[in-house]
DRENPA-3360 file (N, C-alpha, C; in nm, 2 decimals, always signed):
BEGIN
1 = MANSKTYS = +3.34/+0.91/+4.00/+3.32/+1.04/+4.00/+3.40/+1.09/+4.12 ~ +3.51/+1.04/+4.15/+3.57/+1.10/+4.28/+3.62/+1.24/+4.26 ~ +3.70/+1.32/+4.24/+3.72/+1.45/+4.19/+3.72/+1.51/+4.02 ~ +3.63/+1.57/+3.97/+3.61/+1.57/+3.85/+3.73/+1.66/+3.77 ~ +3.78/+1.61/+3.65/+3.87/+1.70/+3.59/+3.80/+1.73/+3.45 ~ +3.86/+1.85/+3.37/+3.82/+1.86/+3.26/+3.93/+1.85/+3.17 ~ +3.92/+1.79/+3.06/+4.03/+1.77/+2.95/+3.95/+1.84/+2.84 ~ +4.06/+1.91/+2.76/+4.01/+1.97/+2.64/+4.06/+1.92/+2.51;
9 = FKVFGRSP = +4.00/+1.85/+2.43/+4.06/+1.81/+2.31/+3.99/+1.89/+2.19 ~ +4.10/+1.94/+2.11/+4.05/+2.01/+1.99/+4.11/+1.96/+1.86 ~ +4.01/+2.00/+1.75/+4.06/+1.92/+1.63/+4.03/+2.00/+1.52 ~ +4.16/+2.10/+1.47/+4.15/+2.20/+1.40/+4.07/+2.30/+1.44 ~ +4.09/+2.34/+1.57/+4.04/+2.43/+1.64/+3.86/+2.40/+1.66 ~ +3.83/+2.30/+1.65/+3.68/+2.26/+1.67/+3.67/+2.19/+1.79 ~ +3.56/+2.18/+1.87/+3.56/+2.11/+1.98/+3.48/+1.98/+1.93 ~ +3.48/+1.84/+2.02/+3.43/+1.76/+1.96/+3.30/+1.74/+1.94;
17 = YFLLLIVL = +3.21/+1.82/+2.01/+3.05/+1.82/+2.02/+3.01/+1.91/+1.89 ~ +3.11/+2.02/+1.83/+3.10/+2.06/+1.72/+3.09/+1.97/+1.60 ~ +3.20/+1.88/+1.62/+3.22/+1.79/+1.50/+3.10/+1.71/+1.49 ~ +3.05/+1.67/+1.62/+2.95/+1.56/+1.62/+2.81/+1.63/+1.56 ~ +2.80/+1.76/+1.57/+2.69/+1.83/+1.49/+2.72/+1.82/+1.35 ~ +2.84/+1.83/+1.29/+2.84/+1.81/+1.15/+2.82/+1.67/+1.11 ~ +2.86/+1.58/+1.20/+2.83/+1.43/+1.17/+2.69/+1.41/+1.16 ~ +2.63/+1.45/+1.27/+2.46/+1.46/+1.24/+2.40/+1.51/+1.11;
25 = FVAQGCAT = +2.45/+1.62/+1.08/+2.40/+1.70/+0.97/+2.41/+1.62/+0.85 ~ +2.55/+1.56/+0.84/+2.58/+1.48/+0.73/+2.50/+1.36/+0.70 ~ +2.49/+1.28/+0.82/+2.42/+1.16/+0.83/+2.29/+1.18/+0.80 ~ +2.21/+1.28/+0.84/+2.06/+1.30/+0.80/+2.06/+1.33/+0.66 ~ +2.19/+1.41/+0.61/+2.16/+1.43/+0.46/+2.19/+1.31/+0.37 ~ +2.27/+1.23/+0.43/+2.31/+1.12/+0.33/+2.19/+1.02/+0.35 ~ +2.11/+1.02/+0.45/+1.98/+0.93/+0.48/+1.90/+0.96/+0.40 ~ +1.87/+1.10/+0.35/+1.77/+1.14/+0.29/+1.80/+1.14/+0.13;
33 = GSPPQRTL = +1.93/+1.19/+0.10/+2.00/+1.19/-0.06/+2.00/+1.05/-0.09 ~ +2.05/+0.93/-0.03/+2.06/+0.81/-0.07/+1.96/+0.69/-0.02 ~ +1.85/+0.67/-0.08/+1.76/+0.59/-0.05/+1.80/+0.44/-0.01 ~ +1.90/+0.38/-0.03/+1.97/+0.27/+0.00/+2.00/+0.25/+0.14 ~ +2.05/+0.37/+0.19/+2.11/+0.39/+0.33/+1.97/+0.41/+0.44 ~ +2.03/+0.33/+0.55/+1.90/+0.35/+0.65/+1.87/+0.49/+0.72 ~ +1.74/+0.52/+0.71/+1.70/+0.65/+0.77/+1.74/+0.68/+0.92 ~ +1.78/+0.77/+0.95/+1.81/+0.77/+1.12/+1.67/+0.78/+1.19;
41 = TKVDRARM = +1.65/+0.68/+1.28/+1.55/+0.70/+1.36/+1.54/+0.80/+1.47 ~ +1.44/+0.82/+1.54/+1.44/+0.91/+1.65/+1.53/+0.89/+1.77 ~ +1.56/+0.75/+1.80/+1.63/+0.71/+1.89/+1.80/+0.72/+1.85 ~ +1.83/+0.72/+1.73/+1.95/+0.76/+1.65/+1.99/+0.90/+1.69 ~ +1.89/+0.96/+1.65/+1.92/+1.11/+1.67/+1.93/+1.16/+1.83 ~ +1.87/+1.09/+1.92/+1.86/+1.11/+2.05/+1.99/+1.06/+2.10 ~ +2.05/+0.95/+2.08/+2.17/+0.90/+2.08/+2.29/+0.99/+2.06 ~ +2.29/+1.07/+1.94/+2.37/+1.15/+1.88/+2.39/+1.29/+1.96;
49 = FVEIANGA = +2.27/+1.33/+2.00/+2.24/+1.45/+2.08/+2.32/+1.41/+2.21 ~ +2.30/+1.29/+2.28/+2.35/+1.27/+2.42/+2.53/+1.27/+2.38 ~ +2.56/+1.20/+2.28/+2.69/+1.20/+2.26/+2.76/+1.35/+2.23 ~ +2.69/+1.44/+2.18/+2.71/+1.60/+2.15/+2.72/+1.63/+2.30 ~ +2.63/+1.59/+2.39/+2.63/+1.65/+2.53/+2.75/+1.60/+2.60 ~ +2.78/+1.45/+2.58/+2.92/+1.44/+2.65/+3.03/+1.50/+2.61 ~ +3.05/+1.54/+2.50/+3.14/+1.62/+2.42/+3.15/+1.75/+2.51 ~ +3.04/+1.83/+2.50/+3.03/+1.92/+2.58/+3.07/+1.94/+2.71;
57 = LIEGDPTA = +3.05/+1.80/+2.80/+3.09/+1.80/+2.94/+3.24/+1.81/+2.93 ~ +3.31/+1.74/+2.82/+3.46/+1.72/+2.82/+3.52/+1.86/+2.81 ~ +3.43/+1.93/+2.74/+3.48/+2.07/+2.70/+3.45/+2.16/+2.82 ~ +3.41/+2.08/+2.94/+3.38/+2.20/+3.06/+3.26/+2.30/+3.02 ~ +3.15/+2.27/+2.93/+3.06/+2.35/+2.90/+2.91/+2.27/+2.94 ~ +2.88/+2.27/+3.08/+2.76/+2.19/+3.10/+2.63/+2.23/+3.07 ~ +2.65/+2.40/+3.03/+2.51/+2.46/+2.95/+2.47/+2.41/+2.82 ~ +2.59/+2.39/+2.73/+2.58/+2.35/+2.61/+2.53/+2.20/+2.62;
65 = ALQAIARA = +2.59/+2.10/+2.73/+2.56/+1.98/+2.74/+2.39/+1.98/+2.76 ~ +2.33/+2.06/+2.85/+2.19/+2.06/+2.88/+2.11/+2.09/+2.76 ~ +2.18/+2.19/+2.67/+2.10/+2.21/+2.56/+2.08/+2.10/+2.46 ~ +2.20/+2.02/+2.44/+2.20/+1.90/+2.37/+2.10/+1.76/+2.42 ~ +2.12/+1.78/+2.56/+2.00/+1.68/+2.61/+1.87/+1.72/+2.59 ~ +1.84/+1.84/+2.61/+1.70/+1.89/+2.58/+1.66/+1.85/+2.43 ~ +1.74/+1.84/+2.32/+1.73/+1.82/+2.19/+1.71/+1.65/+2.20 ~ +1.79/+1.59/+2.27/+1.76/+1.43/+2.27/+1.63/+1.41/+2.33;
73 = EAEDTSLP = +1.61/+1.46/+2.45/+1.47/+1.42/+2.50/+1.34/+1.47/+2.38 ~ +1.37/+1.57/+2.31/+1.28/+1.61/+2.22/+1.26/+1.49/+2.11 ~ +1.36/+1.42/+2.09/+1.36/+1.28/+2.00/+1.30/+1.17/+2.06 ~ +1.37/+1.13/+2.18/+1.33/+1.01/+2.26/+1.38/+1.02/+2.38 ~ +1.28/+0.97/+2.48/+1.32/+0.96/+2.63/+1.35/+0.84/+2.67 ~ +1.39/+0.73/+2.60/+1.37/+0.59/+2.65/+1.52/+0.54/+2.66 ~ +1.63/+0.66/+2.67/+1.76/+0.61/+2.67/+1.83/+0.66/+2.82 ~ +1.85/+0.54/+2.90/+1.91/+0.57/+3.01/+2.03/+0.66/+3.02;
81 = ELYHTKAL = +2.12/+0.66/+2.92/+2.23/+0.71/+2.90/+2.21/+0.88/+2.90 ~ +2.08/+0.90/+2.83/+2.05/+1.04/+2.83/+2.04/+1.09/+2.99 ~ +1.97/+1.03/+3.07/+1.95/+1.08/+3.24/+2.10/+1.08/+3.28 ~ +2.17/+0.97/+3.25/+2.32/+0.98/+3.34/+2.39/+1.11/+3.27 ~ +2.38/+1.13/+3.17/+2.47/+1.26/+3.13/+2.37/+1.39/+3.17 ~ +2.25/+1.37/+3.18/+2.20/+1.48/+3.22/+2.23/+1.50/+3.38 ~ +2.24/+1.40/+3.45/+2.28/+1.39/+3.60/+2.44/+1.46/+3.60 ~ +2.52/+1.42/+3.51/+2.66/+1.46/+3.52/+2.67/+1.60/+3.49;
89 = AFYVKHDL = +2.56/+1.65/+3.40/+2.58/+1.80/+3.36/+2.51/+1.89/+3.48 ~ +2.41/+1.85/+3.56/+2.36/+1.91/+3.67/+2.47/+1.92/+3.79 ~ +2.54/+1.82/+3.79/+2.63/+1.82/+3.90/+2.74/+1.93/+3.87 ~ +2.77/+1.93/+3.75/+2.88/+2.04/+3.73/+2.82/+2.17/+3.74 ~ +2.68/+2.18/+3.74/+2.63/+2.31/+3.75/+2.59/+2.33/+3.90 ~ +2.62/+2.24/+3.99/+2.62/+2.25/+4.11/+2.47/+2.23/+4.17 ~ +2.38/+2.17/+4.07/+2.23/+2.15/+4.13/+2.23/+2.01/+4.16 ~ +2.27/+1.99/+4.27/+2.30/+1.83/+4.32/+2.14/+1.75/+4.34;
97 = KTAIMSGR = +2.04/+1.83/+4.36/+1.91/+1.77/+4.37/+1.87/+1.73/+4.25 ~ +1.89/+1.78/+4.13/+1.84/+1.75/+4.01/+1.92/+1.66/+3.95 ~ +2.04/+1.66/+3.98/+2.17/+1.58/+3.97/+2.11/+1.41/+3.99 ~ +2.07/+1.42/+4.14/+2.04/+1.30/+4.18/+1.94/+1.23/+4.13 ~ +1.81/+1.30/+4.09/+1.70/+1.27/+4.05/+1.73/+1.22/+3.89 ~ +1.80/+1.27/+3.82/+1.85/+1.22/+3.69/+1.92/+1.08/+3.70 ~ +2.02/+1.08/+3.80/+2.10/+0.98/+3.81/+2.00/+0.86/+3.87 ~ +1.89/+0.87/+3.95/+1.79/+0.77/+3.99/+1.72/+0.73/+3.86;
105 = KAVEMKPT = +1.70/+0.82/+3.76/+1.62/+0.77/+3.66/+1.68/+0.69/+3.57 ~ +1.81/+0.72/+3.54/+1.91/+0.65/+3.46/+1.91/+0.48/+3.53 ~ +1.93/+0.46/+3.65/+1.93/+0.35/+3.72/+1.80/+0.27/+3.73 ~ +1.69/+0.34/+3.74/+1.56/+0.28/+3.72/+1.54/+0.22/+3.60 ~ +1.59/+0.29/+3.49/+1.57/+0.25/+3.38/+1.64/+0.11/+3.32 ~ +1.78/+0.12/+3.37/+1.85/+0.01/+3.34/+1.91/-0.01/+3.46 ~ +1.85/-0.12/+3.53/+1.93/-0.16/+3.66/+2.08/-0.23/+3.67 ~ +2.11/-0.26/+3.54/+2.27/-0.34/+3.53/+2.34/-0.22/+3.49;
113 = YSDAKNTL = +2.30/-0.09/+3.48/+2.39/+0.02/+3.45/+2.49/+0.07/+3.54 ~ +2.60/-0.01/+3.56/+2.67/+0.01/+3.67/+2.75/+0.17/+3.65 ~ +2.77/+0.24/+3.55/+2.85/+0.35/+3.54/+2.73/+0.47/+3.59 ~ +2.62/+0.44/+3.58/+2.50/+0.51/+3.62/+2.49/+0.52/+3.78 ~ +2.52/+0.36/+3.84/+2.52/+0.35/+3.96/+2.65/+0.41/+4.06 ~ +2.75/+0.42/+3.97/+2.88/+0.48/+4.06/+2.84/+0.63/+4.04 ~ +2.79/+0.69/+3.96/+2.74/+0.83/+3.96/+2.64/+0.85/+4.07 ~ +2.53/+0.78/+4.05/+2.44/+0.82/+4.16/+2.50/+0.81/+4.29;
121 = GKLLLEAG = +2.58/+0.70/+4.32/+2.64/+0.67/+4.45/+2.74/+0.79/+4.50 ~ +2.81/+0.83/+4.41/+2.90/+0.96/+4.41/+2.81/+1.08/+4.45 ~ +2.69/+1.10/+4.37/+2.59/+1.21/+4.40/+2.54/+1.22/+4.52 ~ +2.50/+1.09/+4.59/+2.44/+1.07/+4.72/+2.54/+1.11/+4.82 ~ +2.68/+1.05/+4.79/+2.79/+1.08/+4.88/+2.83/+1.23/+4.90 ~ +2.83/+1.30/+4.79/+2.84/+1.43/+4.78/+2.71/+1.51/+4.85 ~ +2.58/+1.44/+4.86/+2.47/+1.52/+4.93/+2.47/+1.47/+5.09 ~ +2.57/+1.40/+5.13/+2.60/+1.34/+5.26/+2.50/+1.22/+5.30;
129 = KYEEAIEP = +2.43/+1.18/+5.18/+2.33/+1.05/+5.21/+2.43/+0.93/+5.23 ~ +2.53/+0.92/+5.31/+2.63/+0.80/+5.29/+2.54/+0.66/+5.30 ~ +2.46/+0.65/+5.36/+2.38/+0.51/+5.39/+2.31/+0.46/+5.25 ~ +2.26/+0.61/+5.19/+2.19/+0.54/+5.05/+2.29/+0.52/+4.95 ~ +2.39/+0.60/+4.97/+2.50/+0.57/+4.85/+2.59/+0.45/+4.84 ~ +2.58/+0.37/+4.98/+2.68/+0.24/+4.99/+2.59/+0.14/+4.87 ~ +2.48/+0.12/+4.86/+2.44/+0.01/+4.77/+2.47/+0.03/+4.63 ~ +2.43/+0.15/+4.57/+2.46/+0.16/+4.43/+2.62/+0.16/+4.41;
137 = LSEAANDP = +2.70/+0.22/+4.50/+2.85/+0.20/+4.48/+2.90/+0.07/+4.49 ~ +2.83/-0.01/+4.60/+2.87/-0.15/+4.61/+2.83/-0.24/+4.51 ~ +2.72/-0.22/+4.45/+2.68/-0.29/+4.32/+2.78/-0.27/+4.21 ~ +2.81/-0.16/+4.18/+2.90/-0.12/+4.06/+3.03/-0.18/+4.09 ~ +3.06/-0.16/+4.21/+3.23/-0.20/+4.25/+3.22/-0.35/+4.24 ~ +3.11/-0.43/+4.26/+3.13/-0.58/+4.25/+3.08/-0.61/+4.10 ~ +3.05/-0.54/+4.02/+3.02/-0.58/+3.88/+3.14/-0.64/+3.79 ~ +3.15/-0.76/+3.78/+3.26/-0.80/+3.68/+3.24/-0.75/+3.54;
145 = LYNDTYKA = +3.16/-0.70/+3.50/+3.15/-0.64/+3.37/+3.19/-0.51/+3.34 ~ +3.20/-0.45/+3.46/+3.21/-0.29/+3.47/+3.36/-0.25/+3.44 ~ +3.38/-0.17/+3.35/+3.53/-0.16/+3.34/+3.61/-0.08/+3.43 ~ +3.52/+0.01/+3.49/+3.59/+0.12/+3.58/+3.52/+0.08/+3.73 ~ +3.55/-0.05/+3.79/+3.51/-0.06/+3.92/+3.60/+0.02/+4.02 ~ +3.73/+0.06/+3.99/+3.80/+0.14/+4.09/+3.73/+0.25/+4.10 ~ +3.65/+0.32/+4.03/+3.59/+0.43/+4.08/+3.49/+0.41/+4.18 ~ +3.41/+0.31/+4.18/+3.31/+0.30/+4.27/+3.38/+0.26/+4.39;
153 = WTNLGILK = +3.52/+0.16/+4.38/+3.58/+0.15/+4.52/+3.65/+0.28/+4.58 ~ +3.68/+0.37/+4.51/+3.75/+0.46/+4.54/+3.62/+0.54/+4.61 ~ +3.50/+0.57/+4.57/+3.42/+0.65/+4.63/+3.36/+0.58/+4.74 ~ +3.35/+0.44/+4.75/+3.33/+0.39/+4.87/+3.44/+0.40/+5.00 ~ +3.58/+0.40/+4.94/+3.69/+0.46/+5.04/+3.65/+0.61/+5.10 ~ +3.62/+0.68/+4.98/+3.59/+0.84/+5.02/+3.47/+0.83/+5.14 ~ +3.38/+0.77/+5.11/+3.27/+0.77/+5.22/+3.30/+0.71/+5.34 ~ +3.38/+0.60/+5.35/+3.43/+0.55/+5.48/+3.52/+0.65/+5.54;
161 = YRKNEFPQ = +3.59/+0.73/+5.47/+3.69/+0.81/+5.52/+3.64/+0.93/+5.59 ~ +3.53/+0.98/+5.52/+3.44/+1.09/+5.57/+3.38/+1.04/+5.69 ~ +3.35/+0.90/+5.71/+3.28/+0.88/+5.86/+3.39/+0.84/+5.96 ~ +3.51/+0.87/+5.92/+3.63/+0.82/+6.00/+3.65/+0.67/+6.04 ~ +3.60/+0.60/+5.95/+3.64/+0.45/+5.94/+3.75/+0.40/+5.86 ~ +3.87/+0.47/+5.90/+3.98/+0.45/+5.82/+4.04/+0.31/+5.79 ~ +4.03/+0.24/+5.90/+4.07/+0.08/+5.84/+3.98/+0.02/+5.72 ~ +3.85/+0.06/+5.73/+3.76/+0.01/+5.59/+3.79/+0.08/+5.48;
169 = SAKYFDHA = +3.80/+0.23/+5.53/+3.83/+0.30/+5.41/+3.95/+0.28/+5.32 ~ +4.05/+0.22/+5.39/+4.19/+0.19/+5.34/+4.16/+0.05/+5.26 ~ +4.09/-0.04/+5.32/+4.07/-0.15/+5.22/+4.00/-0.13/+5.11 ~ +3.90/-0.05/+5.10/+3.85/+0.01/+4.97/+3.93/+0.07/+4.86 ~ +4.02/+0.17/+4.94/+4.14/+0.22/+4.84/+4.22/+0.13/+4.80 ~ +4.25/+0.04/+4.88/+4.35/-0.09/+4.82/+4.29/-0.17/+4.71 ~ +4.13/-0.18/+4.73/+4.09/-0.27/+4.61/+4.09/-0.17/+4.48 ~ +4.05/-0.04/+4.50/+4.07/+0.04/+4.39/+4.20/+0.04/+4.32;
177 = VLDAPGRS = +4.32/+0.03/+4.37/+4.46/+0.04/+4.34/+4.47/-0.11/+4.27 ~ +4.40/-0.22/+4.33/+4.44/-0.34/+4.27/+4.37/-0.36/+4.14 ~ +4.22/-0.29/+4.10/+4.16/-0.32/+4.01/+4.24/-0.21/+3.90 ~ +4.27/-0.08/+3.93/+4.32/-0.01/+3.85/+4.47/+0.07/+3.90 ~ +4.58/-0.02/+3.88/+4.69/+0.05/+3.94/+4.75/+0.16/+3.91 ~ +4.72/+0.20/+3.77/+4.78/+0.33/+3.72/+4.68/+0.44/+3.71 ~ +4.57/+0.41/+3.75/+4.45/+0.53/+3.74/+4.40/+0.56/+3.87 ~ +4.43/+0.49/+3.97/+4.37/+0.52/+4.12/+4.45/+0.64/+4.17;
185 = CIAHYYLG = +4.46/+0.72/+4.10/+4.52/+0.87/+4.18/+4.47/+0.91/+4.30 ~ +4.34/+0.93/+4.31/+4.26/+0.98/+4.45/+4.27/+0.85/+4.55 ~ +4.26/+0.72/+4.50/+4.29/+0.62/+4.60/+4.43/+0.63/+4.67 ~ +4.52/+0.62/+4.60/+4.68/+0.67/+4.66/+4.69/+0.78/+4.74 ~ +4.60/+0.90/+4.69/+4.61/+1.03/+4.75/+4.53/+1.01/+4.92 ~ +4.42/+0.95/+4.91/+4.34/+0.92/+5.04/+4.43/+0.82/+5.12 ~ +4.49/+0.73/+5.07/+4.57/+0.64/+5.13/+4.70/+0.71/+5.21 ~ +4.75/+0.81/+5.14/+4.86/+0.88/+5.18/+4.79/+0.97/+5.33;
193 = HIRLKEAR = +4.68/+1.03/+5.30/+4.62/+1.08/+5.42/+4.60/+0.98/+5.57 ~ +4.57/+0.88/+5.52/+4.53/+0.76/+5.65/+4.67/+0.70/+5.67 ~ +4.77/+0.70/+5.60/+4.91/+0.66/+5.66/+4.97/+0.79/+5.74 ~ +4.94/+0.92/+5.70/+4.99/+1.01/+5.78/+4.92/+1.01/+5.91 ~ +4.79/+0.96/+5.91/+4.71/+0.96/+6.05/+4.77/+0.84/+6.15 ~ +4.83/+0.75/+6.08/+4.90/+0.64/+6.14/+5.05/+0.65/+6.17 ~ +5.08/+0.79/+6.15/+5.21/+0.82/+6.18/+5.33/+0.73/+6.10 ~ +5.27/+0.70/+5.97/+5.35/+0.62/+5.91/+5.41/+0.72/+5.79;
201 = ISDAIKEY = +5.47/+0.82/+5.80/+5.51/+0.92/+5.72/+5.60/+0.87/+5.58 ~ +5.68/+0.75/+5.59/+5.74/+0.69/+5.47/+5.64/+0.64/+5.37 ~ +5.54/+0.57/+5.41/+5.41/+0.51/+5.36/+5.37/+0.60/+5.29 ~ +5.31/+0.71/+5.35/+5.24/+0.83/+5.33/+5.30/+0.88/+5.19 ~ +5.44/+0.91/+5.21/+5.53/+0.98/+5.10/+5.50/+0.89/+4.97 ~ +5.51/+0.74/+4.99/+5.50/+0.67/+4.88/+5.37/+0.66/+4.82 ~ +5.26/+0.67/+4.91/+5.12/+0.70/+4.84/+5.10/+0.82/+4.75 ~ +5.13/+0.92/+4.83/+5.13/+1.05/+4.76/+5.20/+1.06/+4.61;
209 = DDSTKKLC = +5.34/+1.00/+4.61/+5.40/+0.99/+4.51/+5.35/+0.90/+4.38 ~ +5.28/+0.79/+4.44/+5.22/+0.70/+4.34/+5.09/+0.77/+4.28 ~ +5.04/+0.87/+4.35/+4.93/+0.96/+4.32/+4.96/+1.05/+4.20 ~ +5.08/+1.06/+4.18/+5.13/+1.15/+4.07/+5.21/+1.11/+3.94 ~ +5.20/+0.94/+3.95/+5.28/+0.89/+3.86/+5.19/+0.85/+3.74 ~ +5.26/+0.79/+3.63/+5.17/+0.76/+3.49/+5.05/+0.82/+3.47 ~ +4.93/+0.77/+3.46/+4.82/+0.85/+3.42/+4.77/+0.94/+3.53 ~ +4.85/+0.94/+3.64/+4.81/+1.04/+3.73/+4.89/+1.17/+3.76;
217 = AKFRDGML = +4.97/+1.16/+3.64/+5.08/+1.28/+3.64/+5.04/+1.42/+3.65 ~ +4.89/+1.45/+3.60/+4.85/+1.55/+3.64/+4.76/+1.60/+3.75 ~ +4.77/+1.49/+3.87/+4.69/+1.52/+3.98/+4.76/+1.61/+4.06 ~ +4.69/+1.75/+4.06/+4.76/+1.84/+4.12/+4.78/+1.83/+4.26 ~ +4.65/+1.79/+4.32/+4.64/+1.77/+4.47/+4.76/+1.70/+4.52 ~ +4.78/+1.58/+4.45/+4.88/+1.48/+4.50/+5.01/+1.54/+4.50 ~ +5.05/+1.61/+4.40/+5.18/+1.69/+4.40/+5.21/+1.77/+4.52 ~ +5.09/+1.87/+4.57/+5.11/+1.96/+4.71/+5.13/+1.86/+4.81;
225 = ALGLAYQK = +5.03/+1.75/+4.82/+5.04/+1.67/+4.95/+5.18/+1.58/+4.95 ~ +5.23/+1.56/+4.86/+5.37/+1.52/+4.85/+5.47/+1.60/+4.90 ~ +5.45/+1.73/+4.84/+5.56/+1.82/+4.91/+5.55/+1.85/+5.05 ~ +5.41/+1.85/+5.11/+5.40/+1.86/+5.23/+5.45/+1.74/+5.31 ~ +5.44/+1.62/+5.28/+5.48/+1.52/+5.33/+5.64/+1.50/+5.32 ~ +5.69/+1.57/+5.24/+5.85/+1.58/+5.24/+5.89/+1.67/+5.34 ~ +5.81/+1.79/+5.36/+5.84/+1.89/+5.43/+5.83/+1.84/+5.60 ~ +5.73/+1.76/+5.60/+5.70/+1.70/+5.75/+5.81/+1.60/+5.79;
233 = DKQYQAAR = +5.85/+1.54/+5.67/+5.96/+1.42/+5.71/+6.09/+1.50/+5.71 ~ +6.10/+1.64/+5.70/+6.22/+1.69/+5.71/+6.32/+1.69/+5.58 ~ +6.26/+1.62/+5.47/+6.34/+1.62/+5.34/+6.32/+1.73/+5.27 ~ +6.39/+1.86/+5.32/+6.37/+1.97/+5.25/+6.41/+1.99/+5.11 ~ +6.51/+1.93/+5.05/+6.55/+1.93/+4.93/+6.45/+1.87/+4.85 ~ +6.40/+1.75/+4.88/+6.27/+1.69/+4.79/+6.16/+1.78/+4.80 ~ +6.12/+1.83/+4.93/+6.01/+1.92/+4.94/+6.03/+2.05/+4.83 ~ +6.16/+2.11/+4.85/+6.17/+2.22/+4.74/+6.16/+2.19/+4.61;
241 = KTFLEIQK = +6.21/+2.09/+4.56/+6.19/+2.02/+4.43/+6.04/+2.02/+4.36 ~ +5.99/+1.95/+4.47/+5.83/+1.94/+4.44/+5.74/+2.06/+4.44 ~ +5.76/+2.17/+4.52/+5.70/+2.28/+4.53/+5.74/+2.37/+4.41 ~ +5.86/+2.37/+4.38/+5.92/+2.44/+4.24/+5.86/+2.40/+4.12 ~ +5.84/+2.27/+4.13/+5.78/+2.16/+4.02/+5.62/+2.23/+3.98 ~ +5.57/+2.22/+4.09/+5.42/+2.27/+4.10/+5.43/+2.41/+4.03 ~ +5.51/+2.53/+4.07/+5.51/+2.64/+4.02/+5.53/+2.65/+3.89 ~ +5.65/+2.57/+3.84/+5.68/+2.56/+3.70/+5.55/+2.50/+3.62;
249 = RYPNTQLA = +5.48/+2.40/+3.66/+5.38/+2.35/+3.57/+5.25/+2.43/+3.57 ~ +5.20/+2.48/+3.70/+5.09/+2.55/+3.71/+5.12/+2.69/+3.74 ~ +5.17/+2.78/+3.69/+5.19/+2.93/+3.72/+5.05/+3.00/+3.71 ~ +5.07/+3.07/+3.82/+4.95/+3.17/+3.83/+4.84/+3.09/+3.87 ~ +4.84/+2.99/+3.96/+4.71/+2.93/+4.01/+4.74/+2.92/+4.16 ~ +4.61/+2.91/+4.22/+4.62/+2.92/+4.36/+4.70/+2.80/+4.40 ~ +4.71/+2.69/+4.35/+4.81/+2.60/+4.38/+4.95/+2.65/+4.41 ~ +4.99/+2.69/+4.31/+5.13/+2.77/+4.27/+5.14/+2.85/+4.40;
257 = EQAMDHLK = +5.05/+2.94/+4.41/+5.08/+3.02/+4.56/+5.11/+2.93/+4.66 ~ +5.01/+2.84/+4.68/+5.04/+2.77/+4.80/+5.16/+2.70/+4.80 ~ +5.20/+2.64/+4.69/+5.34/+2.60/+4.68/+5.45/+2.69/+4.73 ~ +5.43/+2.79/+4.68/+5.54/+2.90/+4.70/+5.55/+2.94/+4.86 ~ +5.41/+2.97/+4.92/+5.40/+2.99/+5.04/+5.47/+2.89/+5.14 ~ +5.45/+2.76/+5.10/+5.53/+2.66/+5.18/+5.68/+2.67/+5.16 ~ +5.72/+2.69/+5.04/+5.84/+2.71/+5.00/+5.93/+2.81/+5.08 ~ +5.85/+2.94/+5.10/+5.92/+3.03/+5.18/+5.97/+2.98/+5.33;
265 = YLP = +5.91/+2.88/+5.38/+5.94/+2.83/+5.52/+6.04/+2.73/+5.53 ~ +6.09/+2.68/+5.40/+6.18/+2.57/+5.41/+6.31/+2.62/+5.45 ~ +6.38/+2.53/+5.56/+6.51/+2.60/+5.59/+6.61/+2.57/+5.46;
% end
């Protein structure tokens, strides 16, 4: 959970969680209309509502997510995934206290749930509870069966960065990059910050540039940081090109305004 992003996916004008509602309705109809087919259990229905909630979060609608979670809880409360999604929804709604409670519940119910451990660690990090955050993040980062270990390494790096422990922070970010070279946008971004603090401007530019490549191409903060690093290094043409690209990609945004403000002062 290092910076949250919202991606919008539409199919024939319908959102994923709307389509999941259709699936749920059809599945229930088939189950009742066709005796040979297995009838959906309460757990099945709860899982479907959790998936609907996840779809709502992807769409940037935490209220709809919590409505779906309430439906899931009415069916069955034994799913740790339910509480993990609930934690994410409350986090998006800026209710950090309730989000942490739900995250703890998910981990308590399933101690091997590394995705929930990473989320809980991130929530504790955001709450400033750094020492509490270390254990769940470390366990998630070192889980050989967890597909997204880079997220936990990144969160550990951010934790150490906020504590001004930059050498250890850089090690964690390097680990994130090693685990997921094309997806560690935020790790590269913070490594750029660290290299700037070390007066290694060329290395900082490389890290910021890497934070905007491949699957990180839409990482806006990395683009602005790259332009500023070029400006600091007196590579004015590269800085101008970067600021103009930001304005082209993200018109009428605060980011574009920042880029244009910096563009005005280039020689």
